[in-house]
N, C-alpha and C positions, 0 to 999 in steps of 0.2 A: 841026385846030386843036388839038384835046383829047389826042390823040393826041400831036402833037410836044409840047406841055406835061408832058405825063406821060411820055414818054424821055427829057424834059431835068432831070426832078427823080430820075429811077433811075439818070440819068448821075451826076450829081451827088453824088446819094447813095451808090451805087457807088465812086464815087472817093473822097470821103469813109474811106468807111469804109476801103478800101485803105492811104489815108495815115495814116487812124491807127492800122493792123497794124503798117506800116511804120513809123511812128515810135513806138509804144508795146509794140512786141510780142504775139504771138500769143494772151499770156493778161491782155492787159489788158483784155477783155471781163469776165473774173470777177473781178478788184480793182474795176472799176466798180462791180457787181454788189454786193459786199462794200461797196461805202460807201455804195449807197444803202442797204443793212439796217439799217448803223452808225448813219445819218443819221436813219433812222425809227426804230430803236429807243431810241435817244438822245432822241429827242424825245419818246418814249412816258415813259420814265423821268421825267425832268423834269417831264413834266405829272401824273405819280402821286406825286412828291414834294411840288411845292407844291399840289397838292390835300389831301393827309395832312396837311400844317402848314395850311391853312387851315381842315381841319374839326379838328382839335382845340382851337386858338384859338376855332372857334364853338362847341363845343361848352363848353369853360370860359366864356365868355364867358356862354352858360344858366346854367351852374350857378350861377356869382355869384349873377346875375340871379333865380334861384328858391330859392336854400338862404341860412342866416344865414352872416357871415362865421365862421370858424373864432377863437378866442379865441389871441391869441399864446404865451399861458402853456401850452397843451395842445400846441403845436408843440414849445415848448422843451424839455418835458418829457420830450418823443417821445423827440426828439432826444439828449437827456444818457440815454434807457434805450438807445436805440442804441449807446451811449460805453460806458456800466459795463459790468464785466466781473462775471459774477455767478458767485460761491465754489460748490464743488460739497461738498457736507457731505452726508458719508455714515457711520453708526452700524457700524465694523466688528467691533462685538458680533455674533457666531451661534453659536455653542452655550454661551456663559458662562463657558468656558473658555479662557486665554490661551494654554493651550499647543495646542488646536485650530486657534483662532482666524486666528494669525500663519500657520498654512505654509497654510490655507485661503483666505487671503485672497488671498496670492501666485498659488495656483492657480486663483482667478477672475480676477484682475490678466492672467496668461498669455493662459488661455482666451479672455478677449476681445479682448485683442492681436493673439492669430495667428489667430482664427476669425472675427473681427467687423471688428474694426478698419484691416487691410489694404485691405480693400474698401471701408467704410464712408468713409470718408476722400477717397477718390475718387467720392464722390458730394456730398458735403456736410461743412461744417465745424462745425456745427452739434452739441456735444456732448449737446444734451438725452435724443435717442435713447440714448446710449452709457448716460446718467446708469440712464434707467428701465431700460435693459435692467439694468443690474447691482444696480440697486434690486428688481428682482422675482425673480433668481436668489438673494439674499441673504435675503430672504422667505422663497422655498421652502426655503434650507437653514436658515432658524430654525425654519421651522413642521416640517421634518422631524426636527430636534435637538430640538425639545420631544416628538415624537412617539416616538421612539424611548428617552429618558429612564424614560417613562412605559409601557414593554416591559420584562416579564422576558423576557431573554433566555437564561435557564439551559435553559427546556426545552426550546429551539430547536437548541441547542447541542447537547444533549447525547440529543435524540429524535429531533425532528425531520431534522437535518442529518442523522443519520447512518442514519433511517431513507429519506432518499431516496434514498442513497448505495447503503445495502444491496438495496433495492427497483431500482435501475437495474441494479447485477448483477446480480439474481436473473433480472430479462428479460433482459437479456445471455447468460447461462447457458443459460437455456431454447432462445434461439434457437441457441447452440452446439450441444446436444444434439437439435436440430429439423436442421440442416445434416450433423449427423454419421450420420443417420437415410437421406440421400438415398444412391442409387444411384449419381451421376454422380458422378465424383471432381471434375470440373471446380465442379458444383453448390457441393459441400462446400467448396472454396476460392476461389468467387465473393463480393466484398465486398457486389456489388448483391444476391446471392441471403440474404447474411446482414444486409443491410438490412431487406428485406421480411419475413423472418424476425422480425429485433428487435420491428419495429414492430407484427406480425401479435401477436406476444405482449403487446405495451404492451397493446394494444386491448383483449385479452383479459384483462386485468389491472385496468386503468383503466374500461372499459367504458363512459364515457361522452366519453373525453377519448383522442387522439392525436395527436402532435406532427409526426407523419410530414411533414405538407404545409410547416409553417414550418420544420424542419430540410433537409429537400431542395427548395425552392424562392427563392430570393432575394429574388423580387417578392413572395409571399406572407410572408416572413419580415418585409421592410420594412412590409407591412401591416401585421403583428403588432405590431411596434416602436410604429408610430405611434401605432396605438388605443391601447395601453398608455402610452403617454407624454402623452397627452391625457389618461387618468384620472387619471393620477398628478400633471399640472397643474390638476385641477379640485380632489385634495385637498390640493394644497399652497399653490397661488398665493390672493392676497386675490380675492374676485366682480369686482373691478373691469377686473383685469389678465388675469382667465380670460375673460372677455367681450367683450374686446379680441383681434377675430380675426385681425388683422394680429398683434399679439404672442404670443399663443396658437400663432399656426401657422409662425411663426419660432422659438419657443421648441422647438416640437416636433419642430421638421426637424432644428434643432440637437442635442437630447438624442437623438431614435433616429441618427440619420445619422454623427452627429460623435462622440458618445460611447459607447453602447451598443455599437450594430453593430460601432467597431473593436473595443472590449471583447470582446466575445463573440468575434468572429475570432481575436482572440490566444488566450483561454483554451480556443476549443476547437482551436488548432492543435497536433496529436500529437508536431512537433520541440519546440516550447514545452513542451509539456508535459515533454519529453522531459529538457530540459534543466531544467527545474524541479525533478525530479526528484532528478536529479545536484546540483544546488546546494542540497538540503534536507539531501541528506545525503552532504557535504562532507566531514565530520568525519571518516566511517569511512574506513577502511583497505582497500585494495581486494584483493577475495577472488582469492585465486588459482585456487582448487579453485571458485568460483562464476563465475569468467571460462569455466574450460574445461567447465563443464557448461552453459554457456549456450552455446556452439560445438557441444557432442555434440547439442544440442537442435533448434536454430534448424534451423526448416524454411525459410529467407528465403536465398536462394541470394546476393541483393544484399548483404544483412549478412556474409556470409563473401566476397564480394569485395570489398568494402572494407576488412574488418580483414587481410585477404591482401596489399593494394594497402600498407597502411598498413606493414603488418610488412615488406616489398621495403622499403619506402623507408627503415625503420629502419636493415635490413641493409644499405643502400646506405651510409649515414651512418656507421655502425659503423666497416663495411670500409676506408673512408677516414681515419679517423684514423693518426696516428702515435706511438704509444708504445708505451711500454717499460719496464718492471720489473713490478710488482704489476698496472698497470695494465691488462698487457696481458691477464692472468688473468683479471681482473673483465669485459670486454672479451669475451672469450672464452664465459664462461658467461653475457652476456646475448646470444651469437650462437648460443649453441645452444637457448638459451631461446627464441629468434625463430623458428627453424629448426623447431623442436618445433610451433609454434603453427601455422608457414605448414604443413606436413606435417596436422596435424588438419585445417585450413579445406579446403586440396585433398581428402583424402580425404573428407569432407563432402558439398562439392561434388560430386564424382561419383558418390557413393551417389544425391544429389539426382536431380543427370538423369540418371541409370541407371534410376530409377524401382526401386529393387533394395533402397531404405529398407524397414528389418523393425524390428518390435518388439523392442530390447533386450531385453524378458522372454522373449520369445518366442524368444529366439535363446540366452538363460543357459539355457533349459530344458529344451532339444534339445540344446546343443552344449555347453554352459561348464560349470565345475566350480564346484557350489554350495558354499555353509560351513554346516556342519552345529551347528545351535544346539538346544542340550540342551533337553527337555521341561522339566526343573524352569523354567529360565529361561523359556521360553514362558507357562508360567504366572503368572508376575509380570510380565509387561509388558502394558502397555496394550495398544499397537500389534501386539506378535505374538499377544497373545489373542484378539482383534478375528478375526483369520485364521481360527486355531485353530477358535474359535467357533463359524465362519463353515463350517470345513470338518466339524465332529464335528454340526453342525445337518443340514446333506446328508447325511452319512451315519446320521442318526436314532440319534444315540448322545451327544446334547449333555446326557440328563439326569445322565449320569457328569460332565460334564465342572463342571453348576451344581453340583452335590452337592460335587465337590470345594472348590468355589469359596465354597460357602454353609456348609460345617466348618473352612476358614480364618477366613471372615470372624467365626464363632462363637468358637474357640479366643481371637483376638486381642481379641475384647468380653467373655468370661468370664476372661483373664486378668488384662486392664485391672481387671473389676469385682473380682473378687478379692483381686487387691493392696490394692483402696481399703477393702474390707471388713476385710481384717485389721488395717489401719493404725487403724482406726475400732475394733477389738478390742483394740488396742493404748491405747487412749484412752480405754479404757472405756466407747463407745458400743456399744447392741444393736442391731443390725439385721442378724446374720447369716440369722434366718431367712426375714426377707423376700428378701434376696439370694437365699438358694439356692431358695427358690419360684420368682421368676423365670427364675432360670437353669434350673430344670428344667422349666420351660413353654418356654423358648425351644427346649432340647434337644429337650423331645416333639414342638414343632413342624416342625423339622428333620426327626425321624423322620419325622412321620404323612406332611410332605410327599416325601419321597423313598423311604421305607425300607417304609414298612406297605402290607398289601392294597390299600389303598383309593388309593395313591398311583397316578398315572396320568402322566406314565409310569413305571414304578415301576425304581428303579436294580438291577442284575441281579448280586449276592454271592449269595454259599454264603448256605444258609437257616440252616447252624449261628450264623453269624455275627451275623446280624439278630436270631436269640431270644436269643441272649448278650446283646447287645447290647439288647433290649427289656427282658429281666431285671433289669441294670442300672441302667434306665433307672428302675423300677418299686421298686425294694427300694434302692437306694443315692442319695448326694448327687451330682449331675452334674459332674462337673470339667472342664478345657478340654481333656483327653485324652483323651473317652469316647468321639469318633469317629475315634480314630486308627488302629485296626487293621481299619475297613472302609475310610477313606480312602487307606489306603497299598494295599489292594488294588484301589481303582479306581484309583489312580494305577498300579500295575502295568502293569495291566490297559489302561489308553491308553496305556501305552509300549511294552508287547511284541505287545497283540494287531494283524496285520498288517494291520486294515482302519484303525488310528486313525493313530496316531505315522509309526509307518514307511513307509505309504501317503504319510501328508502331506507326506513330507520328497519326496515324486515328484509333488506335486499342482501345477499353475500357481497357487493359493494362497500355496503356500509361497514362490515364487521371488515375487508381489506382495508377500508378507510383507520379503524381503530388500530389494525395494526400497525399502520403506517404512523401512527399520532402517539403509538407506543400505550397504549392503554386497553392493551388485550391481556392484563397479565392475570394468572393464578395468582388466587389468594393466599396458599402456600407459600409464595415467595415474596410475601409483602414484606418493606420493610421492615426493621425491628423498632428504627430508632423516627418513624412517622406518625404515629400515633393511629388510633383508630380509625379504619376506614368508613367513608360515609358517602352516600350515593349525590350526586351529583345535584343541584338545587337550580339551574338554569341559568347560573349567572359565570362566566371562565373564573372567574378569581372569587368566587364564592360571594356570601353578603353579612351585610354584620347583622347578627341578630338581636343584636342590644343597640336601643338606641341611646344616644346621648342623656336622655331623663335617666335610665335605668342607671349609668354610670354613677361615683359618686362626686358631688359638686366642690370639686376640687377648683380651688382658683389658681390662675398664673404667679399670686405670691406665696401660695402656700408648697407647691411646688419646687419657687426656687429655694425653699429651705431642706428640700427632698435631696436626699445622697446613698447613695449603695453602690454594692458591690458585691461580688459573689465570692463569698467565705470560703464554700468548698465543693467538695464534686463525691459524688458514690455511685454506686452501682445496685440496682434493682431488679430484682428480677419478679414480674408480676402472670401468675399464669403462664410461665413457661416461655414471655417476654421479658429479652435483658434490654434495659435501655438506663441511659444515666442520665442522672436529676443533681443538680445543681442548685446549690442552699447559695439566696440573695440576701443579705443582712440589710435592710434599709433601717436608714436613720430619719427621723424630721422631728424641726426645732419647732416649736409652737410660740406662740405671741408672747407669752409670759416669760419664755425664757428656757422653760423645760423642753426634754428632748424626750420622744418614743420613739420605741427600738422594737423591731420585729424582725423574723425570716420568714421568707417565703420561699415554696419550692417549686423549679421551673423544667421540663424537660427542653431539648433542642425543639423540639415541633411544635414548642410553644411561642419560643422565640419567633421561630420560622413565622407561625398564624399572625402574633402580634406586627412583625414586620410587615407582610402582606397586607396586613389592615391599614397600617399608618401608611405606606407606600400607595394605597391605593388611593385612599383620600386627600393625600398630599404629595403630587406627582413630583414636587419639588425638592423631595428627600431624597428619591431613587440617587443622585448624582451625590446626594453627600452621608447617606446610610450606606455600610453595605454588611450584610449580616456574612458571618463565617460560613464557608462553604460545607457542606455534608460529604462525610465517610462513611462510606457503608461497609467498608472491609477493614475488619480490625479498628473498627469504633470505640470498643471499649478498652484501647489500650492507655497504659498510663500516662503516656507519654502523651498521646493523643489527646486524650483529654486534659491535660495543666494545657496545652497548646489553647486546645479551644476556649477553655476558661480564659484563659489572658486575652485573648479575643473578645469574647464576649463580654469582658469585663469593660475592654476600648470602647465597643459598641455602646454599654449602660454611659459610661462616663460623657459619651458625643453628645446621648439622645437627653442627658441631661444637664448640658451644658447650657448655663442663662443666657446665653446667645440663642440659642435653638430655641426655647421656651418662650422667650422675646419675640420671634421670628415666627413663630406659628403658637399662637395663645390658646387654639382649639385642639391642640394634639393635647394638654394636658389632662384632659381626662383619661383617654386611652394610655398614656402612662402610670395615671394613680391604677385604674383598673388593673394594670400587669403586675405593679407591684404590690397590692393588696392582699394580705394575709389571708387567700382564698383560693377554693380551686378556683384554675381560669377554664374561663366559660370561652370554648373554643368557637370562633364563625366558622372556620373552615375545617375540611375535613380532607384525607389525603389523597380523595380524588381531586378535591377542588386546590388541592398545592399544587397537583401536577397540572392541571387546568392553567395556572399559573404559571408553571412552565412554557406552557402549550399557547397562549395569547400574546403576556407580556414581552417576549421577542419580537412577536410581530407588531406590535404599539412601538417601538422603541425605533424599528426599524422603518418602520413609516413616517414615527416624527422625525428621525434624520434624512430620510428620503424627500418630506416636506422642505427641511429649514433647506437641503441643498438645491431643492427645486429655486426653493426664494432667494438663496444667493448667487444667481445666474447672472451674466449680468448682460441678458439677451435685453433689446429694446420691446416696446410693446408691441409694436410691427411684427418682427421676427418671432417674439411667444406667441402671439397670437396667431403667425403662419404656420408654426409650427404645430400647435392646437390642431389647426384645423387638419391639417395634412394628416396629423396621427388621429385623428377621429374619423377621417374618410378611409383611412388604410385598413384602420381597424375596422369597421366596418365593413371591408371589401374582405379581410380575413374571417370576420365573424360571417358575413354571408358565405365565405366559399365552405367554412368548417360546418354552418348548417345544410350545405347542401350536400356535402359529404354524409352527415348522418342521416339524410333523407335518401338518397338513391345509393349507399352501401358502398360506392366505389368512388377511389381517390380521384381528385382531377387531374386531369390532361395535361402533362409535362413532356414534352420529348427531352428522351433519354439516351446515353449512349447504349451499346451492347449490353455490357454489365452493367447493373445496379449495382448504389454505393453499400451495399451489404457485400459484394465480391469486388471489391477495389481497398485500396490501403486507404488509412483514417486520412490522412493529411491531404488525398482528390478530394475532398470536401472542400479543403481552403480556397479554391478557386472562385466559391462560389458567394464568396463574403469580400464586402468591399473595403470593409477596415482594412487596417492596414497594421494591426496590433498581432502580429504573427504570434507570438508566444503566449499572450494572452487564448486568440482564438485555440492553437495548438492544447492548452492546458483545458480549455472546456470541452476539447472532442477527446483529452483521455478522460475527464470526467462521465463524458456520454457514454464511453462503452465501460468505465467499470459500473456505474451506476444503472445503466441498459436505460436511460433515458427516453431514447426511441421507442418505449414501450407506451411513454404519456401521449396521451392526445397532444396534437401539434401545437393549439392556442396556451395551455398552461406550459408546456415545455419552450417554447419562446418567452414566457415570464421568468419561466426559471431561469434560463441563459438572459435575459436581460437584467435580474435581477444580482445573478453573479457579476455580469461587468459592472453593475452599477457598485457594488460592494468594495471591486476590487476598484475603481476607479478614484472611489471615493477616498479607499486609504492611501492609494499609491498617486493618483491624478496620471498624468500621464506619464507619469516615470517609471513604470512599471517596465517598463524595455530596457530602460537604464538602471534599473536595479538590477535585473537578471544577468545584463552583459558585466555589471558591477560585480556579482556574485560567480559568474563565469569566470570572469581575470582575478578573482581572489583564489577560487580551487585550482586554477592552472597556475598561479604566480610561483617564483621558483622555491619561496619556503613553503607553499602545501605540499608541492611536488617532490622535495626533498622528505618532507613528513612521509609522502605515500612510499617512497624508496624504501627509510627507516624501519614501517612497519614492516614491511615486505620482509626485510632483512631480519630484523628480529623476530618474526614468524616462521619465518623457514630457517633461520639460523641462531637460534635463542644463546645468549653470552658466547657467541660464534662458532658454536657446534649444532652438523645439521639435524634438527628435528626428524625423530624418527615416527614414521607414519602410526598415525595414533590409533588403537584400534576401533573397531567398529562396537558400537554405544550398544547395551542391552536394550533390546526391544521396549521393554515397558518404560526406560527413560527418554527412547527418542518419542513414545506417545505424551509420554509427562509435555515432553518439550513442545510436541506440536497443540498442543489444548493450552499452554503458557503464550506462546506465540498466539495464536486466535484470539486469545482473550489480549494480549496489550496491543495488538491489532484493533481489536474495535472498542478498546478502553482509550485510545486515543482520538477516536472520533470526536470532534469537537458535537456539543449541543444545538449550535446553528446551524450543522450540517443536517443533522436530522430536523431540523423544524423547515427546515429549504424542500428537501427532495422526502423525507418521511424516516421515519427508524427504520421501518422493514427492507423499505428497499435499501437504505444504508447496510444494514447488518449484510444484507444478499451480497449489494456488491463488493466488502471488506472480506465478507467466505467464499465468493469467486475470485477474486483477485489469490487468496490463500491457497485453496485448492488446484489453483494453475500451478503453483511450485511445489507441487508433490506429488509430480511427474518426472523421475531422472532426465528420461527420452526427451518432453518439451523443455525442460530446463537447458537441456544440451541444444536446441534447434534453435534458443533464445539468445542462449553463448553464440553461437552461428551468426547469427543475425544483427546483434551488435556486434560481432569483433568485424563482420562483411560491410556492415555501413563505417564505421571507424577506418578502414582500409581506403573503402573508398571517397573517404572523407580526406585522407591521409596523400593519397597517389591519386589528386583527380586528374589528372592528365595520362594518367594508364587506365585503359580496357579494362578494369575490376567487374563492373556488370557483366559484359561479354564473357568474362576469363568464369565467373562464377556459375554462370548458364554451362558453361562445357562441362566444368566439374561437379555440378550436380545432373549433369546428363546423365547419371549412370541409372538413377530410377525410374523403374516401369512406369511408375504414375503418370509421370510426364508423358512419356510416348503415349502411353491408353488414352491419356486426356487430348493430346493433339489430334490421336484417331476420332474421338469422339468427335469433336469439332470441326475436323476433315469431312467427317459425314453430316454431320447437322448441317453445315454449309453448304455441301452438294444437295440435301433433301430441299435446302430453300429453294436453291435455283433451278 
């Protein structure tokens, strides 16, 4: 019975299932399960919501049952406060100057908008946080402005800033010197090895600080900036804002990562610095000679290839132009110039790729045809004298040279003092005996130093001349010419003795001297507008080959009736050389009233040669006649030729002025010869014109110094005392230099444990008694840039004295005041406002945040490098080259440029300047000690300290 019932249940159940599946489909079972789950879930949700509502009502009833009812007035007040719009009142005064506050407020507004508001409004609409941020920033700026007004910035800008830069350059130079000592060429050219050497030299100089970790590790750099920003916030923020950790951390991150880090990245970018250099000296004209020098000296193939690609691009464009007439000649000239640059680049690239690059000076010494500079001109030129002095020191004959120089100084000083004495005697003043006594003491000092038996070393001349001179000194009053006989014999000895001047012309020092004088040029790079090159004829300004008898015998009356002007200008091409030709139309009125007219053609080099001739014969014309300067780049440009034509016309009219002819009647034959219709016979060539630029600046400077000395209002006794003291000190210094040359060892001077090369540049200021600190720091900076320490000490002192005389002759004792005035101007409210505006316009042009500029193409960056080097080299004045040498000037400028091509080293310089700024801004704070702690992460400082401890323990 039970089995039948069970079978009946399973049967009917299975039938029900089959019918259900046939009716609703095979997936009906899933739908059923889903409906059941939904039903259960819905019931659970309804129960939860019902319970939540009942619970809230119950809690509310409990609250009202235990707490007093809220008064209705408070509720209305709360509702009104929620509806009321709170006005935001901000004091817009920041620095006390409306010029600065207005653009600075705009910078704050833009910064808040682009760095904070864009994400804050996605979180909240409450502006109280933004108000607090702005108020905090303004409080910091007010505090910063107040402190900056209390600081004397003149010592920072004139001493600390220059010292930081010069010290950075010194460390870089030492790193380069260490690399040149490496045997492996790859290590000498490796940037990584340069960084290692640089930071090793830095820790040796700073001893407690090394910034290698901060400059090379981004993570450590961010940590350093965070720590530094937190210290600044502590100094600038009110205590309440600083102790608010959320506010402090927020401002720290914005200042470190949003402001300082991007600014440091930009200032340390070599490409940005190269563009900045070009922009800063954008007003100077492009110097073709400097450009070609850079191409010949560069060792970067990428720079040459970039220039070559640009040249090919320009050539393709010029060849595609469809022109006719005069434009064709101009385009042909441009194409020829570009082809020449292309050839220079290709030749230089081949040399670098083949590894056959040689020193130009060695090549010239072995195979080149060297210029011959007479001894008489070597002895009066500082640069040439340096190398001859070094050579004579090597030969052990420096006593002869120093004697000659000392006698020259004695003669000039004695002549000036005797002239003053004669003037006083005419005025009835009696001080002759004192003057003669001082002159005799000075002459005896020279005799004892070089010619007496006690002299060491002694100038070797015949004993008869020395005895004769001794008798004169004992019996007669000394004269400026008393040493002339022996000086002439010493000069002849240096000139003719094969060991001295003749051998010097074959020595490598002579080749280096020519390089410093910029007379070691390759013929292929000679300018096209200078005329044909000539060998030097023994005179620094050439000689006039034509005598006055060979010239047309024109009288002053005839020249007064002469008139001339440049009527036309053309461009000629002769055997591949392109030059400008000026057509001069000449009119001459004859005695019978008739008029002769003719044309003569002259080049600019003819004008230059003519100008050199007449200024050599008539020195008073140098201050009246000014020949238009030469331009070696784009000198065939139509606008430039028109301008030169106008300037040369003005030169001719001044030359033909009747008053000029009356003042210099003997000038007439030269003018007539120049304007005559014939080929102009040049008395000077290319080299002679170069020698003119070599010697004439020296002559001018000597005249200026002589006039300055004569204008000194010293009494005779004071002048003679100074002269005697100077001669004595000169003898002591020369004697010390002579001993150094003989024994090959420097004189003993007690020094500290660290030499001057291992100290900051400003550490040398204590050795100078002069109180003109800005001038001394500037001279020390020049010392580092051009590495004047490599010169012998005698000449180095002369260079420094000459620079001091030139600066003082120009500015007198007002140079400090001028520097202070310039610093005051640079820090005036108007200038500071201008800086803020430039910052605003660069970061937010037209009020919109500037996008990050994409990294420029490598070829563009390489061309920018070449342009920056060319600009730096082109702005160097010729006067500087005449003082310290052309090769030294080029090396110094290129060393500074190379220093800025390493981003890590630029970062180090930025941090050094920032640290100096903060130490000056907050003198009462212990920033030096703080920076020692912040840079203590560097392992180099620990290794250096350990080495110092070991060395000190070994000494004990």
